[in-house]
N, CA, C, O and the ligand as a Tripos MOL2 file, in Angstrom:
@<TRIPOS>MOLECULE
protein
  305   303    77     0     0
PROTEIN
NO_CHARGES

@<TRIPOS>ATOM
      1 N          64.2390  -79.4910   -4.1520 N.3       1 MET1
      2 CA         64.2620  -80.1320   -2.8280 C.3       1 MET1
      3 C          64.8360  -81.5520   -2.9340 C.2       1 MET1
      4 O          64.3190  -82.4100   -3.6500 O.2       1 MET1
      5 N          65.8780  -81.7460   -2.2240 N.am      2 LYS2
      6 CA         66.4980  -83.0840   -2.2780 C.3       2 LYS2
      7 C          65.8210  -84.0270   -1.2940 C.2       2 LYS2
      8 O          65.4430  -83.6470   -0.1850 O.2       2 LYS2
      9 N          65.6830  -85.2550   -1.7360 N.am      3 LYS3
     10 CA         65.1360  -86.2610   -0.8180 C.3       3 LYS3
     11 C          66.1870  -86.6270    0.2290 C.2       3 LYS3
     12 O          67.3780  -86.7680   -0.0460 O.2       3 LYS3
     13 N          65.6930  -86.7620    1.3790 N.am      4 LYS4
     14 CA         66.6300  -87.1760    2.4280 C.3       4 LYS4
     15 C          66.9290  -88.6700    2.2880 C.2       4 LYS4
     16 O          66.0240  -89.4900    2.1360 O.2       4 LYS4
     17 N          68.1750  -88.9880    2.3400 N.am      5 PRO5
     18 CA         68.5130  -90.4240    2.2670 C.3       5 PRO5
     19 C          67.9560  -91.1660    3.4730 C.2       5 PRO5
     20 O          68.0610  -90.7240    4.6170 O.2       5 PRO5
     21 N          67.3660  -92.3010    3.1690 N.am      6 ILE6
     22 CA         66.7990  -93.0930    4.2680 C.3       6 ILE6
     23 C          67.9410  -93.7130    5.0670 C.2       6 ILE6
     24 O          68.7850  -94.4480    4.5530 O.2       6 ILE6
     25 N          67.9170  -93.3870    6.3020 N.am      7 ALA7
     26 CA         68.9730  -93.9060    7.1620 C.3       7 ALA7
     27 C          68.7540  -95.3980    7.4120 C.2       7 ALA7
     28 O          67.7750  -95.8170    8.0300 O.2       7 ALA7
     29 N          69.6760  -96.1540    6.9210 N.am      8 GLU8
     30 CA         69.5710  -97.5920    7.1720 C.3       8 GLU8
     31 C          70.1810  -97.9200    8.5180 C.2       8 GLU8
     32 O          71.1990  -97.3500    8.9120 O.2       8 GLU8
     33 N          69.5580  -98.8300    9.2050 N.am      9 PRO9
     34 CA         70.1210  -99.2160   10.5040 C.3       9 PRO9
     35 C          71.4620  -99.8960   10.3140 C.2       9 PRO9
     36 O          71.5920 -100.8820    9.5880 O.2       9 PRO9
     37 N          72.4290  -99.3520   10.9730 N.am     10 ILE10
     38 CA         73.7750  -99.9140   10.8220 C.3      10 ILE10
     39 C          74.0240 -100.9190   11.9420 C.2      10 ILE10
     40 O          73.9790 -100.5930   13.1280 O.2      10 ILE10
     41 N          74.2820 -102.1180   11.5300 N.am     11 ILE11
     42 CA         74.5970 -103.1530   12.5130 C.3      11 ILE11
     43 C          76.1010 -103.1760   12.7030 C.2      11 ILE11
     44 O          76.8650 -103.3380   11.7520 O.2      11 ILE11
     45 N          76.4920 -103.0150   13.9040 N.am     12 SER12
     46 CA         77.9210 -102.9900   14.1770 C.3      12 SER12
     47 C          78.5190 -104.3630   13.9060 C.2      12 SER12
     48 O          77.9050 -105.3920   14.1880 O.2      12 SER12
     49 N          79.7290 -104.3590   13.3540 N.am     13 PRO13
     50 CA         80.3740 -105.6430   13.0250 C.3      13 PRO13
     51 C          80.5100 -106.5490   14.2360 C.2      13 PRO13
     52 O          80.5160 -107.7740   14.1110 O.2      13 PRO13
     53 N          80.6160 -105.9500   15.3900 N.am     14 GLU14
     54 CA         80.7420 -106.7740   16.6090 C.3      14 GLU14
     55 C          79.4820 -107.6120   16.8220 C.2      14 GLU14
     56 O          79.5510 -108.8010   17.1310 O.2      14 GLU14
     57 N          78.3270 -106.9590   16.6470 N.am     15 ILE15
     58 CA         77.0710 -107.6710   16.8420 C.3      15 ILE15
     59 C          76.9030 -108.7360   15.7570 C.2      15 ILE15
     60 O          76.4310 -109.8410   16.0240 O.2      15 ILE15
     61 N          77.2950 -108.3870   14.5350 N.am     16 LEU16
     62 CA         77.2260 -109.3660   13.4540 C.3      16 LEU16
     63 C          78.0710 -110.5870   13.7820 C.2      16 LEU16
     64 O          77.6540 -111.7270   13.5770 O.2      16 LEU16
     65 N          79.2530 -110.3280   14.2890 N.am     17 GLU17
     66 CA         80.1680 -111.4160   14.6220 C.3      17 GLU17
     67 C          79.5700 -112.2930   15.7200 C.2      17 GLU17
     68 O          79.6410 -113.5210   15.6650 O.2      17 GLU17
     69 N          78.9900 -111.6440   16.7010 N.am     18 LEU18
     70 CA         78.3520 -112.3930   17.7880 C.3      18 LEU18
     71 C          77.2150 -113.2450   17.2550 C.2      18 LEU18
     72 O          77.0570 -114.4030   17.6420 O.2      18 LEU18
     73 N          76.4250 -112.6630   16.3660 N.am     19 ALA19
     74 CA         75.2960 -113.3990   15.8060 C.3      19 ALA19
     75 C          75.7830 -114.6070   15.0240 C.2      19 ALA19
     76 O          75.2150 -115.6940   15.1180 O.2      19 ALA19
     77 N          76.8420 -114.4020   14.2530 N.am     20 LYS20
     78 CA         77.3930 -115.5290   13.4880 C.3      20 LYS20
     79 C          77.8700 -116.6310   14.4130 C.2      20 LYS20
     80 O          77.6140 -117.8130   14.1850 O.2      20 LYS20
     81 N          78.5620 -116.2230   15.4520 N.am     21 LYS21
     82 CA         79.0920 -117.2150   16.3900 C.3      21 LYS21
     83 C          77.9650 -117.9890   17.0610 C.2      21 LYS21
     84 O          78.0480 -119.2050   17.2320 O.2      21 LYS21
     85 N          76.9190 -117.2740   17.4360 N.am     22 SER22
     86 CA         75.8140 -117.9500   18.1240 C.3      22 SER22
     87 C          75.1530 -118.9580   17.2010 C.2      22 SER22
     88 O          74.6660 -119.9950   17.6510 O.2      22 SER22
     89 N          75.1350 -118.6510   15.8940 N.am     23 VAL23
     90 CA         74.5520 -119.5970   14.9400 C.3      23 VAL23
     91 C          75.4610 -120.8060   14.7860 C.2      23 VAL23
     92 O          75.0000 -121.9450   14.7080 O.2      23 VAL23
     93 N          76.7620 -120.5390   14.7420 N.am     24 GLU24
     94 CA         77.7030 -121.6350   14.5310 C.3      24 GLU24
     95 C          77.7490 -122.5690   15.7280 C.2      24 GLU24
     96 O          77.8030 -123.7900   15.5800 O.2      24 GLU24
     97 N          77.7280 -121.9790   16.9090 N.am     25 THR25
     98 CA         77.8530 -122.8100   18.1000 C.3      25 THR25
     99 C          76.5440 -123.5190   18.4360 C.2      25 THR25
    100 O          76.5290 -124.5260   19.1430 O.2      25 THR25
    101 N          75.4540 -122.9750   17.9180 N.am     26 GLU26
    102 CA         74.1660 -123.6030   18.2090 C.3      26 GLU26
    103 C          74.0900 -124.9470   17.5070 C.2      26 GLU26
    104 O          74.1730 -125.0260   16.2810 O.2      26 GLU26
    105 N          73.9360 -125.9720   18.2720 N.am     27 LYS27
    106 CA         73.9090 -127.3070   17.6840 C.3      27 LYS27
    107 C          72.5610 -127.5540   17.0140 C.2      27 LYS27
    108 O          71.5100 -127.2030   17.5500 O.2      27 LYS27
    109 N          72.6130 -128.1570   15.8500 N.am     28 PRO28
    110 CA         71.3380 -128.5160   15.2270 C.3      28 PRO28
    111 C          70.6540 -129.5930   16.0510 C.2      28 PRO28
    112 O          71.3230 -130.4300   16.6570 O.2      28 PRO28
    113 N          69.3330 -129.5810   16.0790 N.am     29 PRO29
    114 CA         68.6270 -130.5760   16.8830 C.3      29 PRO29
    115 C          68.9170 -131.9770   16.3810 C.2      29 PRO29
    116 O          68.8940 -132.2410   15.1790 O.2      29 PRO29
    117 N          69.1850 -132.8510   17.3000 N.am     30 ALA30
    118 CA         69.4640 -134.2360   16.9250 C.3      30 ALA30
    119 C          68.2250 -134.8500   16.3020 C.2      30 ALA30
    120 O          67.1160 -134.7330   16.8220 O.2      30 ALA30
    121 N          68.4440 -135.5040   15.1810 N.am     31 THR31
    122 CA         67.2970 -136.1050   14.5100 C.3      31 THR31
    123 C          67.4250 -137.6190   14.5220 C.2      31 THR31
    124 O          68.5220 -138.1690   14.4230 O.2      31 THR31
    125 N          66.3170 -138.2600   14.6410 N.am     32 GLU32
    126 CA         66.2520 -139.7150   14.5910 C.3      32 GLU32
    127 C          65.2700 -140.1060   13.5030 C.2      32 GLU32
    128 O          64.4420 -139.3010   13.0760 O.2      32 GLU32
    129 N          65.3690 -141.3340   13.0660 N.am     33 SER33
    130 CA         64.4050 -141.8140   12.0900 C.3      33 SER33
    131 C          63.1540 -142.2650   12.8190 C.2      33 SER33
    132 O          63.2160 -142.9180   13.8600 O.2      33 SER33
    133 N          62.0240 -141.9040   12.2480 N.am     34 CYS34
    134 CA         60.7500 -142.3140   12.8440 C.3      34 CYS34
    135 C          60.6570 -143.8300   12.8130 C.2      34 CYS34
    136 O          60.9790 -144.4640   11.8080 O.2      34 CYS34
    137 N          60.2190 -144.3950   13.9060 N.am     35 ALA35
    138 CA         60.1540 -145.8540   14.0100 C.3      35 ALA35
    139 C          59.0870 -146.4250   13.0850 C.2      35 ALA35
    140 O          59.1240 -147.6080   12.7480 O.2      35 ALA35
    141 N          58.1480 -145.5990   12.6790 N.am     36 VAL36
    142 CA         57.0460 -146.0940   11.8610 C.3      36 VAL36
    143 C          57.2860 -145.8320   10.3840 C.2      36 VAL36
    144 O          57.2810 -146.7690    9.5850 O.2      36 VAL36
    145 N          57.4940 -144.5890   10.0090 N.am     37 CYS37
    146 CA         57.5880 -144.2450    8.5910 C.3      37 CYS37
    147 C          59.0090 -143.9170    8.1660 C.2      37 CYS37
    148 O          59.2730 -143.7740    6.9730 O.2      37 CYS37
    149 N          59.9280 -143.7940    9.1110 N.am     38 GLY38
    150 CA         61.3170 -143.5690    8.7480 C.3      38 GLY38
    151 C          61.6710 -142.1260    8.4760 C.2      38 GLY38
    152 O          62.8070 -141.8230    8.1130 O.2      38 GLY38
    153 N          60.7120 -141.2320    8.6470 N.am     39 ALA39
    154 CA         60.9960 -139.8190    8.4180 C.3      39 ALA39
    155 C          61.8700 -139.2830    9.5410 C.2      39 ALA39
    156 O          61.8340 -139.7690   10.6710 O.2      39 ALA39
    157 N          62.6550 -138.2710    9.1990 N.am     40 LEU40
    158 CA         63.4880 -137.6680   10.2260 C.3      40 LEU40
    159 C          62.6150 -136.9370   11.2260 C.2      40 LEU40
    160 O          61.6830 -136.2260   10.8500 O.2      40 LEU40
    161 N          62.9160 -137.1120   12.4820 N.am     41 CYS41
    162 CA         62.1230 -136.4460   13.5010 C.3      41 CYS41
    163 C          63.0230 -136.1090   14.6700 C.2      41 CYS41
    164 O          64.0980 -136.6840   14.8390 O.2      41 CYS41
    165 N          62.5700 -135.1870   15.4570 N.am     42 THR42
    166 CA         63.3020 -134.8280   16.6600 C.3      42 THR42
    167 C          62.8370 -135.7420   17.7780 C.2      42 THR42
    168 O          61.6430 -135.8080   18.0720 O.2      42 THR42
    169 N          63.7620 -136.4390   18.3970 N.am     43 PRO43
    170 CA         63.3640 -137.3630   19.4580 C.3      43 PRO43
    171 C          62.6540 -136.6430   20.5870 C.2      43 PRO43
    172 O          62.9960 -135.5170   20.9510 O.2      43 PRO43
    173 N          61.6780 -137.3090   21.1200 N.am     44 LEU44
    174 CA         60.9250 -136.7310   22.2390 C.3      44 LEU44
    175 C          61.7770 -136.7130   23.4840 C.2      44 LEU44
    176 O          62.6100 -137.5890   23.7110 O.2      44 LEU44
    177 N          61.5490 -135.7060   24.2730 N.am     45 THR45
    178 CA         62.1630 -135.7120   25.5880 C.3      45 THR45
    179 C          61.0520 -135.8700   26.6020 C.2      45 THR45
    180 O          60.0900 -135.1020   26.6010 O.2      45 THR45
    181 N          61.1770 -136.8380   27.4470 N.am     46 GLY46
    182 CA         60.1180 -137.0740   28.4170 C.3      46 GLY46
    183 C          59.8990 -138.5590   28.6090 C.2      46 GLY46
    184 O          60.7580 -139.3720   28.2660 O.2      46 GLY46
    185 N          58.7640 -138.9080   29.1510 N.am     47 PRO47
    186 CA         58.5000 -140.3190   29.4540 C.3      47 PRO47
    187 C          58.4630 -141.1970   28.2140 C.2      47 PRO47
    188 O          58.7140 -142.3980   28.3040 O.2      47 PRO47
    189 N          58.1570 -140.6220   27.0610 N.am     48 GLN48
    190 CA         58.0730 -141.4230   25.8360 C.3      48 GLN48
    191 C          59.2880 -141.2380   24.9510 C.2      48 GLN48
    192 O          59.2160 -141.4490   23.7400 O.2      48 GLN48
    193 N          60.4170 -140.8420   25.5510 N.am     49 ALA49
    194 CA         61.5960 -140.5250   24.7600 C.3      49 ALA49
    195 C          62.1530 -141.7470   24.0570 C.2      49 ALA49
    196 O          62.8930 -141.6100   23.0830 O.2      49 ALA49
    197 N          61.8150 -142.9390   24.5250 N.am     50 SER50
    198 CA         62.3530 -144.1430   23.9030 C.3      50 SER50
    199 C          61.7540 -144.3770   22.5310 C.2      50 SER50
    200 O          62.3380 -145.0940   21.7190 O.2      50 SER50
    201 N          60.6160 -143.7950   22.2610 N.am     51 GLU51
    202 CA         59.9710 -143.9770   20.9780 C.3      51 GLU51
    203 C          60.3360 -142.8490   20.0430 C.2      51 GLU51
    204 O          60.1280 -141.6770   20.3580 O.2      51 GLU51
    205 N          60.8740 -143.1980   18.9020 N.am     52 ASN52
    206 CA         61.1930 -142.1890   17.9000 C.3      52 ASN52
    207 C          60.0680 -142.1300   16.8890 C.2      52 ASN52
    208 O          60.0040 -142.9380   15.9620 O.2      52 ASN52
    209 N          59.2030 -141.1890   17.0710 N.am     53 LEU53
    210 CA         58.0890 -141.0290   16.1450 C.3      53 LEU53
    211 C          58.0890 -139.6000   15.6330 C.2      53 LEU53
    212 O          58.3030 -138.6540   16.3900 O.2      53 LEU53
    213 N          57.8460 -139.4570   14.3400 N.am     54 CYS54
    214 CA         57.6770 -138.1190   13.8040 C.3      54 CYS54
    215 C          56.3180 -137.5870   14.2780 C.2      54 CYS54
    216 O          55.4970 -138.3290   14.8160 O.2      54 CYS54
    217 N          56.1080 -136.3060   14.0660 N.am     55 TRP55
    218 CA         54.8940 -135.7060   14.6340 C.3      55 TRP55
    219 C          53.6370 -136.2830   13.9700 C.2      55 TRP55
    220 O          52.5670 -136.3300   14.5780 O.2      55 TRP55
    221 N          53.7840 -136.7200   12.7200 N.am     56 VAL56
    222 CA         52.6190 -137.2930   12.0380 C.3      56 VAL56
    223 C          52.2040 -138.5900   12.7240 C.2      56 VAL56
    224 O          51.0430 -138.7740   13.0900 O.2      56 VAL56
    225 N          53.1800 -139.4890   12.8920 N.am     57 CYS57
    226 CA         52.8800 -140.7830   13.4990 C.3      57 CYS57
    227 C          52.4770 -140.5970   14.9560 C.2      57 CYS57
    228 O          51.6360 -141.3310   15.4750 O.2      57 CYS57
    229 N          53.0840 -139.6100   15.6120 N.am     58 ARG58
    230 CA         52.7210 -139.3330   16.9990 C.3      58 ARG58
    231 C          51.2410 -138.9680   17.0930 C.2      58 ARG58
    232 O          50.5100 -139.4340   17.9670 O.2      58 ARG58
    233 N          50.8370 -138.1200   16.1620 N.am     59 ARG59
    234 CA         49.4320 -137.6870   16.1620 C.3      59 ARG59
    235 C          48.5140 -138.8540   15.8320 C.2      59 ARG59
    236 O          47.4530 -139.0200   16.4350 O.2      59 ARG59
    237 N          48.9440 -139.6650   14.8570 N.am     60 LEU60
    238 CA         48.1430 -140.8310   14.4930 C.3      60 LEU60
    239 C          47.9870 -141.7500   15.6990 C.2      60 LEU60
    240 O          46.9080 -142.2720   15.9790 O.2      60 LEU60
    241 N          49.0920 -141.9260   16.3940 N.am     61 LYS61
    242 CA         49.0730 -142.8160   17.5430 C.3      61 LYS61
    243 C          48.1520 -142.2740   18.6300 C.2      61 LYS61
    244 O          47.3720 -143.0090   19.2340 O.2      61 LYS61
    245 N          48.2640 -140.9790   18.8600 N.am     62 ILE62
    246 CA         47.4340 -140.3600   19.8940 C.3      62 ILE62
    247 C          45.9600 -140.4780   19.5220 C.2      62 ILE62
    248 O          45.1160 -140.7720   20.3680 O.2      62 ILE62
    249 N          45.6610 -140.2410   18.2330 N.am     63 SER63
    250 CA         44.2640 -140.3470   17.8070 C.3      63 SER63
    251 C          43.7970 -141.7890   17.9050 C.2      63 SER63
    252 O          42.6310 -142.0430   18.2060 O.2      63 SER63
    253 N          44.7030 -142.7440   17.6510 N.am     64 ALA64
    254 CA         44.3400 -144.1540   17.7750 C.3      64 ALA64
    255 C          44.0280 -144.4860   19.2250 C.2      64 ALA64
    256 O          43.0930 -145.2300   19.5220 O.2      64 ALA64
    257 N          44.8380 -143.9150   20.1330 N.am     65 TRP65
    258 CA         44.5720 -144.1290   21.5440 C.3      65 TRP65
    259 C          43.1890 -143.6090   21.9130 C.2      65 TRP65
    260 O          42.4160 -144.2580   22.6170 O.2      65 TRP65
    261 N          42.9100 -142.4080   21.4060 N.am     66 ARG66
    262 CA         41.6100 -141.8020   21.7280 C.3      66 ARG66
    263 C          40.4770 -142.6810   21.2120 C.2      66 ARG66
    264 O          39.4720 -142.8930   21.8910 O.2      66 ARG66
    265 N          40.6650 -143.1940   19.9780 N.am     67 ASP67
    266 CA         39.6320 -144.0390   19.3880 C.3      67 ASP67
    267 C          39.4170 -145.2830   20.2340 C.2      67 ASP67
    268 O          38.2810 -145.6600   20.5220 O.2      67 ASP67
    269 N          40.5250 -145.9260   20.6340 N.am     68 SER68
    270 CA         40.3930 -147.1610   21.4060 C.3      68 SER68
    271 C          39.7710 -146.8520   22.7660 C.2      68 SER68
    272 O          39.0020 -147.6480   23.3030 O.2      68 SER68
    273 N          40.1100 -145.6970   23.3110 N.am     69 ASP69
    274 CA         39.4960 -145.3090   24.5860 C.3      69 ASP69
    275 C          38.0010 -145.1620   24.4380 C.2      69 ASP69
    276 O          37.2240 -145.5920   25.2910 O.2      69 ASP69
    277 N          37.6090 -144.5360   23.3230 N.am     70 GLN70
    278 CA         36.1720 -144.3450   23.0960 C.3      70 GLN70
    279 C          35.4730 -145.6670   22.9010 C.2      70 GLN70
    280 O          34.3590 -145.8710   23.3820 O.2      70 GLN70
    281 N          36.1450 -146.5840   22.1780 N.am     71 GLN71
    282 CA         35.5470 -147.8980   21.9480 C.3      71 GLN71
    283 C          35.4250 -148.6580   23.2720 C.2      71 GLN71
    284 O          34.4210 -149.3200   23.5350 O.2      71 GLN71
    285 N          36.4530 -148.5500   24.0830 N.am     72 MET72
    286 CA         36.4410 -149.2350   25.3820 C.3      72 MET72
    287 C          35.2740 -148.7430   26.2220 C.2      72 MET72
    288 O          34.5300 -149.5270   26.8110 O.2      72 MET72
    289 N          35.1330 -147.4270   26.2600 N.am     73 SER73
    290 CA         34.0660 -146.8760   27.0970 C.3      73 SER73
    291 C          32.6930 -147.1840   26.4920 C.2      73 SER73
    292 O          31.7020 -147.3080   27.2130 O.2      73 SER73
    293 N          32.6450 -147.3080   25.1510 N.am     74 ALA74
    294 CA         31.3740 -147.6030   24.5140 C.3      74 ALA74
    295 C          30.9430 -149.0260   24.8040 C.2      74 ALA74
    296 O          29.7520 -149.3190   24.9050 O.2      74 ALA74
    297 N          31.9330 -149.9180   24.9400 N.am     75 GLN75
    298 CA         31.5970 -151.3260   25.1950 C.3      75 GLN75
    299 C          31.0830 -151.5280   26.6130 C.2      75 GLN75
    300 O          30.2940 -152.4340   26.8800 O.2      75 GLN75
    301 N          31.5340 -150.6820   27.5040 N.am     76 GLU76
    302 CA         31.1160 -150.8770   28.8960 C.3      76 GLU76
    303 C          29.6590 -150.5290   29.1190 C.2      76 GLU76
    304 O          29.1610 -150.6420   30.2390 O.2      76 GLU76
    305 ZN         56.5100 -141.2780   11.2180 Zn       77 ZN77
@<TRIPOS>BOND
     1     1     2 1
     2     2     3 1
     3     3     4 2
     4     3     5 am
     5     5     6 1
     6     6     7 1
     7     7     8 2
     8     7     9 am
     9     9    10 1
    10    10    11 1
    11    11    12 2
    12    11    13 am
    13    13    14 1
    14    14    15 1
    15    15    16 2
    16    15    17 am
    17    17    18 1
    18    18    19 1
    19    19    20 2
    20    19    21 am
    21    21    22 1
    22    22    23 1
    23    23    24 2
    24    23    25 am
    25    25    26 1
    26    26    27 1
    27    27    28 2
    28    27    29 am
    29    29    30 1
    30    30    31 1
    31    31    32 2
    32    31    33 am
    33    33    34 1
    34    34    35 1
    35    35    36 2
    36    35    37 am
    37    37    38 1
    38    38    39 1
    39    39    40 2
    40    39    41 am
    41    41    42 1
    42    42    43 1
    43    43    44 2
    44    43    45 am
    45    45    46 1
    46    46    47 1
    47    47    48 2
    48    47    49 am
    49    49    50 1
    50    50    51 1
    51    51    52 2
    52    51    53 am
    53    53    54 1
    54    54    55 1
    55    55    56 2
    56    55    57 am
    57    57    58 1
    58    58    59 1
    59    59    60 2
    60    59    61 am
    61    61    62 1
    62    62    63 1
    63    63    64 2
    64    63    65 am
    65    65    66 1
    66    66    67 1
    67    67    68 2
    68    67    69 am
    69    69    70 1
    70    70    71 1
    71    71    72 2
    72    71    73 am
    73    73    74 1
    74    74    75 1
    75    75    76 2
    76    75    77 am
    77    77    78 1
    78    78    79 1
    79    79    80 2
    80    79    81 am
    81    81    82 1
    82    82    83 1
    83    83    84 2
    84    83    85 am
    85    85    86 1
    86    86    87 1
    87    87    88 2
    88    87    89 am
    89    89    90 1
    90    90    91 1
    91    91    92 2
    92    91    93 am
    93    93    94 1
    94    94    95 1
    95    95    96 2
    96    95    97 am
    97    97    98 1
    98    98    99 1
    99    99   100 2
   100    99   101 am
   101   101   102 1
   102   102   103 1
   103   103   104 2
   104   103   105 am
   105   105   106 1
   106   106   107 1
   107   107   108 2
   108   107   109 am
   109   109   110 1
   110   110   111 1
   111   111   112 2
   112   111   113 am
   113   113   114 1
   114   114   115 1
   115   115   116 2
   116   115   117 am
   117   117   118 1
   118   118   119 1
   119   119   120 2
   120   119   121 am
   121   121   122 1
   122   122   123 1
   123   123   124 2
   124   123   125 am
   125   125   126 1
   126   126   127 1
   127   127   128 2
   128   127   129 am
   129   129   130 1
   130   130   131 1
   131   131   132 2
   132   131   133 am
   133   133   134 1
   134   134   135 1
   135   135   136 2
   136   135   137 am
   137   137   138 1
   138   138   139 1
   139   139   140 2
   140   139   141 am
   141   141   142 1
   142   142   143 1
   143   143   144 2
   144   143   145 am
   145   145   146 1
   146   146   147 1
   147   147   148 2
   148   147   149 am
   149   149   150 1
   150   150   151 1
   151   151   152 2
   152   151   153 am
   153   153   154 1
   154   154   155 1
   155   155   156 2
   156   155   157 am
   157   157   158 1
   158   158   159 1
   159   159   160 2
   160   159   161 am
   161   161   162 1
   162   162   163 1
   163   163   164 2
   164   163   165 am
   165   165   166 1
   166   166   167 1
   167   167   168 2
   168   167   169 am
   169   169   170 1
   170   170   171 1
   171   171   172 2
   172   171   173 am
   173   173   174 1
   174   174   175 1
   175   175   176 2
   176   175   177 am
   177   177   178 1
   178   178   179 1
   179   179   180 2
   180   179   181 am
   181   181   182 1
   182   182   183 1
   183   183   184 2
   184   183   185 am
   185   185   186 1
   186   186   187 1
   187   187   188 2
   188   187   189 am
   189   189   190 1
   190   190   191 1
   191   191   192 2
   192   191   193 am
   193   193   194 1
   194   194   195 1
   195   195   196 2
   196   195   197 am
   197   197   198 1
   198   198   199 1
   199   199   200 2
   200   199   201 am
   201   201   202 1
   202   202   203 1
   203   203   204 2
   204   203   205 am
   205   205   206 1
   206   206   207 1
   207   207   208 2
   208   207   209 am
   209   209   210 1
   210   210   211 1
   211   211   212 2
   212   211   213 am
   213   213   214 1
   214   214   215 1
   215   215   216 2
   216   215   217 am
   217   217   218 1
   218   218   219 1
   219   219   220 2
   220   219   221 am
   221   221   222 1
   222   222   223 1
   223   223   224 2
   224   223   225 am
   225   225   226 1
   226   226   227 1
   227   227   228 2
   228   227   229 am
   229   229   230 1
   230   230   231 1
   231   231   232 2
   232   231   233 am
   233   233   234 1
   234   234   235 1
   235   235   236 2
   236   235   237 am
   237   237   238 1
   238   238   239 1
   239   239   240 2
   240   239   241 am
   241   241   242 1
   242   242   243 1
   243   243   244 2
   244   243   245 am
   245   245   246 1
   246   246   247 1
   247   247   248 2
   248   247   249 am
   249   249   250 1
   250   250   251 1
   251   251   252 2
   252   251   253 am
   253   253   254 1
   254   254   255 1
   255   255   256 2
   256   255   257 am
   257   257   258 1
   258   258   259 1
   259   259   260 2
   260   259   261 am
   261   261   262 1
   262   262   263 1
   263   263   264 2
   264   263   265 am
   265   265   266 1
   266   266   267 1
   267   267   268 2
   268   267   269 am
   269   269   270 1
   270   270   271 1
   271   271   272 2
   272   271   273 am
   273   273   274 1
   274   274   275 1
   275   275   276 2
   276   275   277 am
   277   277   278 1
   278   278   279 1
   279   279   280 2
   280   279   281 am
   281   281   282 1
   282   282   283 1
   283   283   284 2
   284   283   285 am
   285   285   286 1
   286   286   287 1
   287   287   288 2
   288   287   289 am
   289   289   290 1
   290   290   291 1
   291   291   292 2
   292   291   293 am
   293   293   294 1
   294   294   295 1
   295   295   296 2
   296   295   297 am
   297   297   298 1
   298   298   299 1
   299   299   300 2
   300   299   301 am
   301   301   302 1
   302   302   303 1
   303   303   304 2
@<TRIPOS>SUBSTRUCTURE
     1 MET1         2 RESIDUE 1 A MET
     2 LYS2         6 RESIDUE 1 A LYS
     3 LYS3        10 RESIDUE 1 A LYS
     4 LYS4        14 RESIDUE 1 A LYS
     5 PRO5        18 RESIDUE 1 A PRO
     6 ILE6        22 RESIDUE 1 A ILE
     7 ALA7        26 RESIDUE 1 A ALA
     8 GLU8        30 RESIDUE 1 A GLU
     9 PRO9        34 RESIDUE 1 A PRO
    10 ILE10       38 RESIDUE 1 A ILE
    11 ILE11       42 RESIDUE 1 A ILE
    12 SER12       46 RESIDUE 1 A SER
    13 PRO13       50 RESIDUE 1 A PRO
    14 GLU14       54 RESIDUE 1 A GLU
    15 ILE15       58 RESIDUE 1 A ILE
    16 LEU16       62 RESIDUE 1 A LEU
    17 GLU17       66 RESIDUE 1 A GLU
    18 LEU18       70 RESIDUE 1 A LEU
    19 ALA19       74 RESIDUE 1 A ALA
    20 LYS20       78 RESIDUE 1 A LYS
    21 LYS21       82 RESIDUE 1 A LYS
    22 SER22       86 RESIDUE 1 A SER
    23 VAL23       90 RESIDUE 1 A VAL
    24 GLU24       94 RESIDUE 1 A GLU
    25 THR25       98 RESIDUE 1 A THR
    26 GLU26      102 RESIDUE 1 A GLU
    27 LYS27      106 RESIDUE 1 A LYS
    28 PRO28      110 RESIDUE 1 A PRO
    29 PRO29      114 RESIDUE 1 A PRO
    30 ALA30      118 RESIDUE 1 A ALA
    31 THR31      122 RESIDUE 1 A THR
    32 GLU32      126 RESIDUE 1 A GLU
    33 SER33      130 RESIDUE 1 A SER
    34 CYS34      134 RESIDUE 1 A CYS
    35 ALA35      138 RESIDUE 1 A ALA
    36 VAL36      142 RESIDUE 1 A VAL
    37 CYS37      146 RESIDUE 1 A CYS
    38 GLY38      150 RESIDUE 1 A GLY
    39 ALA39      154 RESIDUE 1 A ALA
    40 LEU40      158 RESIDUE 1 A LEU
    41 CYS41      162 RESIDUE 1 A CYS
    42 THR42      166 RESIDUE 1 A THR
    43 PRO43      170 RESIDUE 1 A PRO
    44 LEU44      174 RESIDUE 1 A LEU
    45 THR45      178 RESIDUE 1 A THR
    46 GLY46      182 RESIDUE 1 A GLY
    47 PRO47      186 RESIDUE 1 A PRO
    48 GLN48      190 RESIDUE 1 A GLN
    49 ALA49      194 RESIDUE 1 A ALA
    50 SER50      198 RESIDUE 1 A SER
    51 GLU51      202 RESIDUE 1 A GLU
    52 ASN52      206 RESIDUE 1 A ASN
    53 LEU53      210 RESIDUE 1 A LEU
    54 CYS54      214 RESIDUE 1 A CYS
    55 TRP55      218 RESIDUE 1 A TRP
    56 VAL56      222 RESIDUE 1 A VAL
    57 CYS57      226 RESIDUE 1 A CYS
    58 ARG58      230 RESIDUE 1 A ARG
    59 ARG59      234 RESIDUE 1 A ARG
    60 LEU60      238 RESIDUE 1 A LEU
    61 LYS61      242 RESIDUE 1 A LYS
    62 ILE62      246 RESIDUE 1 A ILE
    63 SER63      250 RESIDUE 1 A SER
    64 ALA64      254 RESIDUE 1 A ALA
    65 TRP65      258 RESIDUE 1 A TRP
    66 ARG66      262 RESIDUE 1 A ARG
    67 ASP67      266 RESIDUE 1 A ASP
    68 SER68      270 RESIDUE 1 A SER
    69 ASP69      274 RESIDUE 1 A ASP
    70 GLN70      278 RESIDUE 1 A GLN
    71 GLN71      282 RESIDUE 1 A GLN
    72 MET72      286 RESIDUE 1 A MET
    73 SER73      290 RESIDUE 1 A SER
    74 ALA74      294 RESIDUE 1 A ALA
    75 GLN75      298 RESIDUE 1 A GLN
    76 GLU76      302 RESIDUE 1 A GLU
    77 ZN77       305 GROUP 0 **** ****
């Protein structure tokens, strides 16, 4: 009894070509240096877009805000 050859999915060259083109035309995300640590980061889009912070510093900043908020409310 012969084993049946496993049919591999054949990707048509047209689809391959399209996929290649879509990768080539897709622009890499613009990166900026983090204003705090200098790491490459993707600039924010939105109200805080002027600040170039990597996600680490962004999180640190957000947690710092939360801390100061808690301290403010604790003092009242
Ligand atoms: Zn940073």
